Every structure is written in structure tokens, then in C-alpha cells.
ROSE-4610 file (N, C-alpha, C; in Angstrom, 1 decimal, always signed):
// ROSE-4610
residu = [X/X/X/X/X/X/X/X/X/X/X/X/X/X/X/X/X/X/X/X/X/X/X/X/X/X/X/X/X/X/X/X/X/X/X/X/X/X/X/X/X/X/X/X/X/X/X/X/X/X/X/X/X/X/X/X/X/X/X/X/X/X/X/X/X/X/X/X/X/X/X/X/X/X/X/X/X/X/X/X/X/X/X/X/X/X/X/X/X/X/X/X/X/X/X/X/X/X/X/X/X/X/X/X/X/X/X/X/X/X/X/X/X/X/X/X/X/X/X/X/X/X/X/X/X/X/X/X/X/X/X/X/X/X/X/X/X/X/X/X/X/X/X/X/X/X/X/X/X/X/X/X/X/X/X/X/X/X/X/X/X/X/X/X/X/X/X/X/X/X/X/X/X/X/X/X/X/X/X/X/X/X/X/X/X/X/X/X/X/X/X/X/X/X/X/X/X/X/X/X/X/X/X/X/X/X/X/X/X/X/X/X/X/X/X/X/X/X/X/X/X/X/X/X/X/X/X/X/X/X/X/X/X/X/X/X/X/X/X/X/X/X/X/X/X/X/X/X/X/X/X/X/X/X/X/X/X/X/X/X/X/X/X/X/X/X/X/X/X/X/X/X/X/X/X/X/X/X/X/X/X/X/X/X/X/X/X/X/X/X/X/X/X/X/X/X/X/X/X/X/X/X/X/X/X/X/X/X/X/X/X/X/X/X/X/X/X/X/X/X/X/X/X/X/X/X/X/X/X/X/X/X/X/X/X/X/X/X/X/X/X/X/X/X/X/X/X/X/X/X/X/X/X/X/X/X/X/X/X/X/X/X/X/X/X/X/X/X/X/X/X/X/X/X/X/X/X/X/X/X/X/X/X/X/X/X/X/X/X/X/X/X/X/X/X/X]
num = [1/1/1/2/2/2/3/3/3/4/4/4/5/5/5/6/6/6/7/7/7/8/8/8/9/9/9/10/10/10/11/11/11/12/12/12/13/13/13/14/14/14/15/15/15/16/16/16/17/17/17/18/18/18/19/19/19/20/20/20/21/21/21/22/22/22/23/23/23/24/24/24/25/25/25/26/26/26/27/27/27/28/28/28/29/29/29/30/30/30/31/31/31/32/32/32/33/33/33/34/34/34/35/35/35/36/36/36/37/37/37/38/38/38/39/39/39/40/40/40/41/41/41/42/42/42/43/43/43/44/44/44/45/45/45/46/46/46/47/47/47/48/48/48/49/49/49/50/50/50/51/51/51/52/52/52/53/53/53/54/54/54/55/55/55/56/56/56/57/57/57/58/58/58/59/59/59/60/60/60/61/61/61/62/62/62/63/63/63/64/64/64/65/65/65/66/66/66/67/67/67/68/68/68/69/69/69/70/70/70/71/71/71/72/72/72/73/73/73/74/74/74/75/75/75/76/76/76/77/77/77/78/78/78/79/79/79/80/80/80/81/81/81/82/82/82/83/83/83/84/84/84/85/85/85/86/86/86/87/87/87/88/88/88/89/89/89/90/90/90/91/91/91/92/92/92/93/93/93/94/94/94/95/95/95/96/96/96/97/97/97/98/98/98/99/99/99/100/100/100/101/101/101/102/102/102/103/103/103/104/104/104/105/105/105/106/106/106/107/107/107/108/108/108/109/109/109/110/110/110/111/111/111/112/112/112/113/113/113/114/114/114/115/115/115/116/116/116/117/117/117/118/118/118/119/119/119/120/120/120/121/121/121/122/122/122/123/123/123/124/124/124/125/125/125/126/126/126/127/127/127/128/128/128/129/129/129/130/130/130/131/131/131/132/132/132]
x = [+128.9/+128.3/+128.3/+129.4/+129.5/+128.6/+128.4/+127.5/+126.0/+125.6/+124.3/+124.2/+125.2/+125.1/+125.0/+125.7/+125.6/+124.2/+123.7/+122.3/+121.3/+121.4/+120.4/+120.6/+121.9/+122.2/+121.8/+122.1/+121.7/+120.2/+119.4/+118.0/+117.4/+118.1/+117.6/+116.5/+115.4/+114.3/+114.2/+114.1/+113.9/+112.8/+112.3/+111.2/+111.5/+111.1/+111.4/+110.1/+110.1/+108.9/+109.1/+108.1/+108.2/+106.9/+106.8/+105.6/+104.9/+103.6/+102.9/+101.8/+102.0/+101.1/+101.1/+100.0/+100.0/+99.9/+100.2/+100.1/+101.5/+101.8/+103.0/+102.8/+103.8/+103.8/+105.1/+104.9/+105.9/+106.0/+107.2/+107.4/+108.7/+108.7/+109.9/+111.0/+112.2/+113.4/+114.4/+115.3/+116.3/+117.7/+117.8/+119.1/+119.7/+120.9/+121.7/+123.1/+123.9/+125.3/+126.0/+127.3/+128.1/+128.9/+128.8/+129.6/+130.1/+131.4/+132.1/+131.6/+131.4/+131.0/+129.6/+128.7/+127.3/+126.5/+125.3/+124.4/+123.5/+123.6/+122.9/+121.7/+120.7/+119.5/+119.1/+118.3/+117.9/+116.4/+115.9/+114.5/+114.3/+113.1/+112.9/+112.1/+112.4/+111.8/+110.3/+109.8/+108.4/+107.6/+108.3/+107.6/+107.2/+106.2/+105.7/+106.8/+107.6/+108.6/+109.6/+109.9/+110.7/+110.1/+108.8/+108.0/+107.9/+107.7/+107.5/+108.8/+109.9/+111.2/+111.6/+111.2/+111.5/+110.7/+109.5/+108.6/+109.0/+109.4/+109.7/+110.8/+112.1/+113.1/+113.3/+112.4/+112.4/+112.1/+113.0/+112.9/+113.2/+112.6/+112.9/+112.9/+113.9/+114.1/+114.1/+113.5/+113.4/+113.6/+114.4/+114.7/+114.8/+114.2/+114.5/+115.9/+116.6/+118.0/+118.2/+117.2/+117.2/+115.7/+115.5/+114.2/+113.4/+114.0/+113.3/+114.0/+114.8/+115.5/+115.4/+115.3/+115.3/+116.1/+116.5/+117.2/+116.3/+116.4/+115.6/+116.6/+116.5/+117.4/+116.5/+116.9/+116.1/+117.1/+116.7/+117.5/+116.8/+117.6/+117.1/+117.7/+116.8/+117.2/+117.8/+118.9/+119.6/+119.8/+119.2/+119.3/+120.7/+121.3/+122.7/+122.7/+123.1/+123.1/+124.5/+125.4/+126.8/+126.8/+127.3/+127.3/+128.2/+129.3/+130.2/+129.5/+128.7/+127.9/+126.8/+126.2/+125.3/+125.9/+127.1/+127.8/+128.2/+128.5/+128.8/+127.6/+126.4/+125.2/+124.9/+125.2/+125.0/+126.0/+127.2/+128.3/+127.8/+127.3/+126.8/+125.6/+124.7/+123.5/+123.2/+123.9/+123.7/+122.2/+121.4/+120.0/+119.3/+119.9/+119.3/+119.2/+120.1/+120.1/+118.7/+118.1/+116.8/+115.7/+115.9/+114.9/+115.1/+116.4/+116.7/+117.5/+118.1/+118.9/+120.3/+120.6/+122.0/+122.0/+123.2/+123.3/+122.9/+123.0/+122.6/+121.1/+120.3/+118.9/+118.3/+117.5/+116.9/+115.9/+115.5/+114.6/+115.2/+116.5/+117.3/+117.8/+117.4/+117.8/+118.4/+119.4/+120.1/+119.9/+119.8/+119.8/+120.5/+121.1/+121.8/+121.1/+121.4/+120.8/+121.8/+121.4/+122.2/+121.5/+122.3/+121.7/+121.2/+121.9/+121.5/+121.4/+120.3/+120.2/+119.8/+120.4/+120.1/+120.2/+119.2/+119.1/+118.8/+119.2/+118.8/+117.8/+116.6/+115.6/+115.1/+114.5/+113.9/+112.7/+111.5/+110.2/+110.0/+109.9/+109.7/+110.8/+112.0/+113.1/+114.3/+115.0/+116.2/+117.3/+118.0/+119.1/+120.4/+120.6/+121.7/+121.6/+122.2/+122.3/+123.5/+123.5/+124.6/+125.4/+126.6/+127.5/+127.6/+127.3/+127.3/+128.2]
y = [+105.3/+104.3/+102.9/+102.6/+101.3/+101.1/+102.2/+102.2/+101.9/+102.6/+102.4/+100.9/+100.5/+99.1/+98.1/+98.3/+97.4/+97.4/+98.6/+98.8/+98.0/+98.2/+97.5/+96.0/+95.6/+94.2/+93.5/+94.2/+93.6/+93.6/+94.5/+94.5/+93.3/+92.8/+91.7/+92.1/+92.7/+93.2/+94.7/+95.5/+96.9/+97.3/+98.5/+98.9/+100.1/+99.9/+100.9/+101.5/+102.9/+103.6/+104.3/+104.3/+105.0/+105.8/+106.5/+107.3/+106.7/+106.4/+105.9/+106.9/+107.8/+108.9/+109.8/+109.9/+110.7/+109.9/+108.6/+107.8/+107.1/+107.0/+106.3/+104.8/+104.1/+102.6/+102.1/+101.2/+100.6/+99.1/+98.6/+97.1/+96.7/+95.5/+95.0/+94.6/+94.9/+94.5/+93.8/+93.0/+92.4/+92.4/+92.8/+92.9/+94.3/+94.4/+95.7/+95.3/+96.1/+95.9/+97.3/+97.3/+98.5/+98.1/+98.9/+98.7/+100.1/+100.2/+101.4/+102.6/+102.3/+103.4/+103.8/+103.0/+103.4/+102.3/+102.6/+101.6/+101.1/+99.8/+99.3/+98.4/+98.3/+97.5/+96.9/+95.8/+95.2/+95.0/+94.8/+94.5/+93.9/+93.6/+93.1/+94.2/+94.3/+95.3/+95.0/+93.9/+93.6/+94.0/+94.6/+95.0/+96.4/+96.7/+98.1/+99.0/+98.5/+99.4/+99.9/+99.1/+99.5/+100.7/+100.4/+101.4/+102.7/+102.6/+103.8/+104.6/+103.9/+104.6/+105.3/+104.7/+105.3/+106.6/+106.5/+107.7/+108.8/+108.4/+109.4/+108.7/+109.1/+108.4/+108.7/+109.5/+109.8/+108.5/+108.2/+106.9/+107.2/+106.4/+106.5/+105.0/+104.8/+103.5/+103.6/+102.6/+102.7/+101.3/+101.2/+99.9/+100.1/+99.1/+99.1/+98.6/+99.4/+99.0/+98.6/+98.8/+98.3/+98.3/+97.9/+97.8/+99.1/+100.3/+101.5/+102.6/+102.2/+103.1/+102.6/+103.5/+103.2/+104.1/+103.7/+104.5/+104.9/+106.1/+106.6/+107.1/+106.6/+107.0/+107.5/+108.7/+109.2/+109.6/+109.7/+110.1/+109.8/+109.7/+109.4/+108.2/+107.3/+106.1/+106.3/+105.6/+105.7/+104.2/+103.8/+102.5/+102.3/+101.2/+100.9/+99.6/+99.6/+98.4/+97.8/+98.3/+97.8/+96.3/+95.5/+94.0/+93.6/+94.3/+94.0/+94.2/+95.2/+95.5/+94.4/+93.9/+92.9/+91.5/+91.3/+90.1/+90.1/+91.3/+91.4/+91.2/+91.6/+91.4/+89.9/+89.1/+87.7/+87.0/+87.6/+87.1/+87.4/+88.5/+88.9/+88.1/+87.9/+87.2/+86.1/+84.9/+83.8/+83.4/+83.7/+83.3/+84.1/+85.1/+85.9/+85.0/+83.9/+83.0/+82.3/+82.0/+81.3/+82.1/+83.4/+84.4/+84.8/+85.2/+85.8/+85.0/+83.9/+83.0/+83.5/+84.6/+85.1/+86.6/+87.2/+88.6/+89.2/+88.4/+88.8/+88.8/+88.4/+88.3/+89.6/+89.6/+90.9/+91.5/+90.7/+91.2/+91.8/+91.5/+91.9/+93.3/+94.1/+95.5/+95.9/+96.7/+97.3/+98.8/+99.3/+100.8/+101.1/+102.3/+102.9/+104.2/+104.7/+105.9/+107.0/+108.2/+109.4/+110.4/+111.5/+112.6/+112.0/+111.1/+110.4/+111.4/+111.3/+111.9/+110.8/+110.7/+109.5/+110.0/+109.5/+109.8/+108.6/+108.6/+107.6/+108.3/+107.7/+108.3/+107.4/+108.0/+107.3/+108.1/+107.3/+107.9/+109.1/+110.3/+111.4/+112.4/+111.9/+112.8/+112.2/+113.0/+112.6/+112.5/+111.4/+111.2/+111.8/+111.5/+112.0/+111.8/+112.7/+112.6/+111.8/+110.9/+110.1/+110.8/+110.8/+111.3/+110.3/+110.7/+109.8/+110.4]
z = [+107.3/+106.5/+107.1/+107.7/+108.3/+109.5/+110.2/+111.4/+110.9/+109.8/+109.3/+108.7/+108.1/+107.5/+108.7/+109.8/+110.9/+111.5/+111.7/+112.3/+111.4/+110.1/+109.2/+109.2/+109.2/+109.1/+110.5/+111.6/+112.9/+113.0/+112.4/+112.5/+111.8/+110.8/+110.0/+109.0/+109.5/+108.7/+109.0/+107.9/+108.1/+107.1/+107.2/+106.4/+105.5/+104.2/+103.2/+102.7/+102.8/+102.4/+101.1/+100.3/+99.0/+98.9/+97.7/+97.5/+96.2/+96.3/+95.2/+94.9/+94.0/+93.7/+94.9/+95.6/+96.8/+98.1/+98.0/+99.2/+99.5/+100.8/+101.2/+101.1/+100.8/+100.8/+101.5/+102.4/+103.2/+103.1/+103.0/+102.9/+103.6/+104.0/+104.7/+103.6/+104.0/+103.2/+104.1/+103.6/+104.4/+103.8/+102.5/+101.9/+102.0/+102.4/+102.4/+102.2/+101.5/+101.5/+101.2/+101.6/+101.3/+100.1/+99.0/+97.8/+97.4/+97.4/+97.0/+97.9/+99.2/+100.1/+100.0/+99.4/+99.3/+99.8/+100.4/+100.9/+99.7/+99.4/+98.3/+98.8/+98.1/+98.4/+97.0/+97.1/+95.8/+95.8/+94.6/+94.3/+93.0/+92.6/+91.2/+90.4/+89.1/+88.3/+88.0/+88.5/+88.3/+89.5/+90.5/+91.8/+91.8/+92.6/+92.7/+93.3/+94.2/+94.8/+93.7/+92.7/+91.6/+90.8/+90.4/+89.7/+90.5/+91.8/+92.6/+92.7/+92.9/+93.1/+91.7/+90.6/+89.3/+89.1/+89.6/+89.4/+90.4/+91.6/+92.7/+93.5/+93.4/+94.1/+95.6/+96.1/+97.6/+98.3/+99.3/+100.0/+101.5/+102.3/+103.8/+104.3/+105.1/+105.7/+107.2/+107.9/+109.3/+109.9/+111.0/+111.6/+113.1/+113.9/+115.3/+115.6/+116.4/+116.7/+118.1/+119.0/+120.3/+120.8/+122.0/+122.5/+122.4/+122.5/+122.4/+121.6/+120.6/+119.7/+118.3/+117.4/+116.0/+115.2/+114.0/+113.0/+111.9/+111.5/+110.3/+109.3/+108.1/+107.0/+105.8/+105.3/+104.2/+103.1/+101.9/+100.8/+99.4/+98.4/+97.1/+96.5/+95.9/+95.3/+93.9/+93.7/+92.3/+91.9/+90.8/+90.3/+89.6/+89.8/+89.3/+88.5/+87.3/+86.4/+86.5/+87.3/+87.3/+87.6/+86.7/+86.9/+88.1/+88.3/+89.4/+90.8/+90.9/+92.1/+92.2/+91.1/+91.2/+91.6/+91.1/+91.5/+93.0/+93.5/+94.9/+95.8/+95.3/+96.0/+96.2/+95.1/+95.2/+96.1/+96.2/+97.1/+98.5/+98.8/+100.1/+100.5/+99.6/+99.9/+98.9/+99.1/+98.1/+97.9/+98.9/+98.8/+97.6/+97.1/+96.0/+94.7/+94.6/+93.5/+93.4/+94.6/+94.6/+94.0/+94.1/+93.7/+92.2/+92.0/+90.7/+89.7/+90.2/+89.4/+89.4/+88.8/+88.7/+88.7/+88.8/+88.8/+87.4/+86.4/+85.0/+84.8/+85.8/+85.6/+85.1/+84.1/+83.6/+84.7/+85.7/+86.7/+87.9/+88.1/+89.3/+89.2/+90.2/+90.2/+91.6/+91.5/+92.6/+92.7/+93.9/+94.0/+95.3/+95.2/+96.4/+96.8/+97.9/+98.5/+98.4/+97.9/+97.9/+98.8/+99.1/+99.9/+101.2/+101.8/+103.0/+104.2/+104.9/+106.3/+107.2/+108.3/+109.2/+110.6/+111.4/+112.8/+113.6/+114.9/+115.8/+116.7/+116.9/+117.7/+118.8/+119.8/+121.0/+121.4/+121.4/+121.6/+120.7/+121.1/+120.2/+120.2/+120.5/+120.4/+119.6/+119.0/+118.2/+119.2/+119.2/+120.1/+119.5/+118.2/+117.5/+116.0/+115.3/+113.8/+113.5/+112.5/+112.1/+111.0/+111.0/+110.0/+108.9/+107.7/+106.5/+105.5]
């Protein structure tokens, strides 16, 4: 888990793919944290990504980790209303206050990924699977 967290944090921007009906949707994300051994991400419940993950929790994340390597992470999104996790997110990323105000914001949502499968890839070959 720590290796994945470092890869995503070092990448600064990574891409989250969801399913919208029968079409893929991809968008950049920048927030990630480890909370109780799980990779957490955040969004707002007014956004399409929130609606899409509630309808279909299948998610895939991709980030460049070097000039010619990337990490691919797939799993299922689980939303978490735990206020302590939300407070930790604001501690990790104080800039969230400018967007959501506080961890208690009714618009602020956290989700973590379960059933994680992760691989490091280069061109069209898998270099290694990551143990999660």
C-alpha cells in the first residue's frame, strides 16, 4: 500500500476512470492518502464521478511513474462517511478547505478502493504485479 501511495503522490496528478452507462470517463485527480491501510481519494457529491461510482463502483487509476513506466490500479470504490477519515484528509491536504470548507461539508465525499489489483507497466508489457 505504501508503494502505491508513494507512486501516486510522486506523480502529483493521476487519472481516475469510471463507467458512465456504457462509456468510460476519465479525469485527473491529485488527492490520495493512506488511512487505516486503505487508499483514500476524495470528490464532491455534486460531481459526475460521485454519481458514476455510486451507480457502478468499478474504478481504474493510472499514473506515469517514470519516463516510460506507469502504474495501473483497479478495484471497487467504497464511499466512507467516517468523520475521522475526513478530518485526516483535511490534515493531509489543507487546500481542501478552500474547496469544501470543512470535513463536515455535506458536499465532501471520501472513498477508498477495495479488491485492488495493481501493476507496473512499460510499453505493452507488465513489469510486475504489486502486492497490496
